[in-house]
C-alpha positions in Angstrom: 0.0 0.1 -0.2 1.4 3.5 -0.5 0.1 6.6 1.2 0.4 10.1 0.0 2.2 12.8 2.5 0.8 16.4 3.1 2.4 19.3 4.9 0.8 22.4 6.5 3.6 25.0 5.8 2.1 26.7 9.1 3.1 23.6 11.0 5.5 22.3 8.8 6.6 19.9 11.8 3.1 18.0 11.5 2.5 15.4 8.4 -0.6 14.2 7.4 -0.3 11.0 5.3 -3.5 9.5 3.9 -4.1 6.3 1.5 -2.4 7.1 -2.1 -5.2 9.1 -3.9 -7.6 9.7 -1.4 -7.0 13.5 -1.2 -8.5 15.4 1.7 -12.0 15.6 1.2 -13.3 15.4 4.7 -10.7 17.8 5.8 -12.2 21.2 6.7 -8.9 23.4 5.9 -7.7 20.9 3.2 -6.5 24.0 1.5 -4.0 24.4 4.3 -2.3 21.3 3.2 0.2 20.9 0.5 1.1 17.5 -1.2 4.4 16.6 -0.6 4.9 13.1 -2.5 3.9 9.3 -1.8 5.7 6.7 -0.1 5.5 3.2 0.3 4.6 1.3 3.2 8.1 -0.1 4.1 8.9 3.8 4.2 7.0 4.5 7.5 6.8 2.8 10.9 4.2 0.0 11.0 1.9 1.7 13.8 1.6 4.9 11.2 0.2 2.2 8.7 -2.2 0.6 10.9 -3.7 3.6 12.1 -4.2 5.1 8.1 -5.6 1.7 7.3 -8.2 2.1 10.3 -9.0 5.5 10.4 -8.2 6.7 6.8 -5.4 9.1 7.8 -2.8 9.4 10.6 -0.7 12.7 11.6 3.2 12.2 12.2 5.8 14.4 14.2 8.3 15.4 11.0 10.8 16.6 13.7 
């Protein structure tokens, strides 16, 4: 499974991951988030992948 990463330039220390191609349709402030690339499951911590699959998204500390 691949995931897309979005970064909010106002809060660059937080990343938002969603399933690849899902976009941010349910996020009220979607315009504040900028696509930053796609990543394979092997490049993410296992717990983060599980959270994305369960909730449809996951936030990650990018520091």
